[in-house]
C-alpha positions in Angstrom: 5.7 5.3 -4.0 4.6 1.8 -3.7 4.3 -0.7 -0.9 7.0 -2.7 0.9 9.0 -5.4 -0.7 11.9 -6.3 1.6 12.3 -9.7 3.0 14.2 -11.8 5.6 17.4 -11.4 3.7 17.2 -7.7 4.3 17.1 -7.9 8.1 20.0 -6.2 9.7 20.5 -5.2 13.4 18.3 -2.2 14.2 16.5 -2.6 10.7 13.3 -4.6 10.6 12.8 -7.1 8.0 9.7 -7.1 5.8 7.3 -9.0 8.0 5.6 -11.0 5.2 8.8 -12.4 3.9 10.0 -13.0 0.4 8.5 -16.3 -0.7 7.2 -16.9 -4.3 3.7 -16.8 -2.9 4.3 -13.3 -1.3 5.9 -12.0 -4.5 2.8 -13.1 -6.4 0.6 -11.4 -3.9 2.5 -8.2 -4.2 2.2 -8.2 -7.9 -1.5 -8.8 -7.6 -1.7 -6.0 -5.2 0.0 -3.7 -7.6 -2.3 -4.7 -10.4 -5.5 -4.3 -8.2 -4.4 -0.9 -6.9 -3.3 0.5 -10.4 -6.3 2.8 -10.5 -5.5 4.3 -7.2 -1.8 4.7 -8.0 -2.7 6.3 -11.3 -4.9 8.8 -9.4 -2.0 9.7 -7.1 0.3 10.0 -10.1 -2.3 12.5 -11.7 -2.1 14.7 -8.5 1.7 14.5 -8.6 1.9 16.0 -12.1 4.3 13.6 -13.4 5.1 14.3 -17.1 7.2 13.0 -20.1 10.9 13.4 -19.7 10.9 13.5 -15.8 12.6 11.3 -13.5 10.7 9.3 -11.0 11.3 6.6 -8.2 9.5 3.8 -6.9 10.8 3.3 -3.3 10.4 -0.2 -2.0 9.1 -1.3 -5.4 9.1 -5.1 -4.4 8.7 -7.4 -7.4 6.8 -4.8 -9.6 5.5 -2.0 -7.7 4.3 0.9 -9.9 7.3 0.7 -12.3 5.0 0.3 -15.3 2.9 3.2 -14.4 5.8 5.5 -13.8 7.5 4.4 -17.0 4.4 5.1 -19.0 4.1 8.6 -17.4 7.8 9.7 -18.0 7.8 8.2 -21.4 10.9 7.0 -23.3 12.7 10.4 -22.6 12.2 10.0 -18.8 13.7 7.5 -16.4 12.5 5.4 -13.6 14.5 4.1 -10.7 13.0 1.2 -8.7 14.8 1.1 -5.3 14.3 -2.2 -3.3 16.3 -3.7 -0.4 15.5 -7.4 -0.8 17.9 -9.0 -3.4 15.1 -11.5 -4.5 12.6 -8.7 -5.1 15.2 -6.7 -7.1 15.8 -9.8 -9.4 12.0 -10.1 -9.8 11.5 -6.5 -10.5 14.3 -6.5 -13.1 12.5 -9.5 -14.7 9.3 -7.6 -14.6 10.8 -4.5 -16.4 12.4 -6.7 -19.0 9.3 -8.8 -19.6 7.2 -5.5 -20.1 9.7 -3.7 -22.3 10.3 -1.0 -19.7 13.5 0.2 -21.2 13.5 3.4 -19.1 13.5 1.5 -15.9 16.4 0.6 -13.7 16.0 -1.5 -10.6 18.7 -1.1 -7.9 19.2 -2.7 -4.7 19.4 -0.3 -1.8 17.7 0.9 1.4 15.4 3.9 0.8 15.4 4.6 4.4 18.8 6.3 3.9 17.2 8.9 1.8 13.7 9.2 3.0 11.9 8.9 6.3 8.5 7.4 6.9 6.6 7.6 10.1 3.4 5.7 10.5 0.9 6.2 13.2 -2.1 3.9 13.9 -4.6 4.4 16.8 -6.2 1.5 18.3 -9.4 2.0 20.1 -9.9 0.0 23.4 -13.0 -1.5 24.4 -15.6 1.1 25.5 -14.0 3.8 23.2 -16.8 5.7 21.4 -14.9 5.5 18.1 -14.8 1.8 18.3 -18.2 1.4 16.7 -18.1 4.5 14.4 -18.6 2.3 11.3 -21.5 0.5 12.8 -22.9 3.7 13.8 -22.5 5.1 10.2 -24.5 2.0 8.9 -27.2 2.6 11.4 -27.7 6.2 10.2 -27.8 4.9 6.6 -30.5 2.4 7.5 -33.4 4.2 5.9 -31.5 4.5 2.6 -30.3 0.8 2.7 -34.0 -0.3 3.3 -35.3 2.0 0.7 -32.9 0.6 -2.0 -33.5 -2.9 -1.0 -29.9 -3.6 -0.3 -30.9 -5.5 3.0 -33.8 -6.1 4.9 -34.8 -4.9 8.5 -34.1 -8.2 10.1 -30.8 -8.7 8.2 -29.6 -5.3 9.3 -30.5 -6.0 12.9 -28.6 -9.4 12.9 -25.6 -7.9 11.2 -25.6 -5.0 13.6 -25.8 -7.2 16.7 -23.1 -9.7 15.3 -20.7 -6.8 14.6 -21.3 -5.2 17.9 -20.8 -8.4 19.8 -17.5 -8.8 17.9 -16.4 -5.3 18.7 -17.2 -5.7 22.5 -14.6 -8.6 22.5 -11.6 -7.1 24.2 -9.4 -9.4 22.0 -10.8 -7.5 18.9 -8.5 -4.8 17.7 -10.1 -1.8 16.0 -7.8 0.1 13.7 -9.7 2.9 12.2 -6.9 4.3 9.8 -3.2 4.6 9.2 -1.6 8.0 8.9 1.8 8.4 7.1 4.2 11.1 7.2 7.0 11.0 4.6 9.8 13.2 3.9 13.1 13.0 1.8 15.9 14.7 0.4 17.4 14.9 -3.1 21.2 14.6 -3.0 23.0 17.7 -4.4 24.4 17.2 -7.9 
């Protein structure tokens, strides 16, 4: 349920490595990211309806993922499995679980792609595409409210709009409006 955590050590023929590597700095960034996104993760877990006594998995948990959130949701009677392909991240996630007293968490090394599939789709709008400036157009439509609330002045808005549109006119600027993820999985028969 959390972000990527694999590293160069995980690269195998036909299997891409985690592009950001597995340095201590990247491990720290991933832990900060988990902490910063904890509120969003909790909201998703609310929607999933996870409750005490259940089992949960954090696929691609990296050095911490949402292991503590899951452990809290399933409680002492439940169990959490953190699955991570990168051996360095596995070791860090095990340390994290031990340091935080997550006794219902087990972190194992493995490749989640053998059990689940993930397909990501991202559109990139080329220069001249009308969706390329959609966010700037939204700001323009909100201009009266921005001015009314004193969030910015007319001149400042004009300068920001001009600078942003010049940036978007540059053919070297990629505009990625959103990412769509389709995931699926299977539960092995007992």
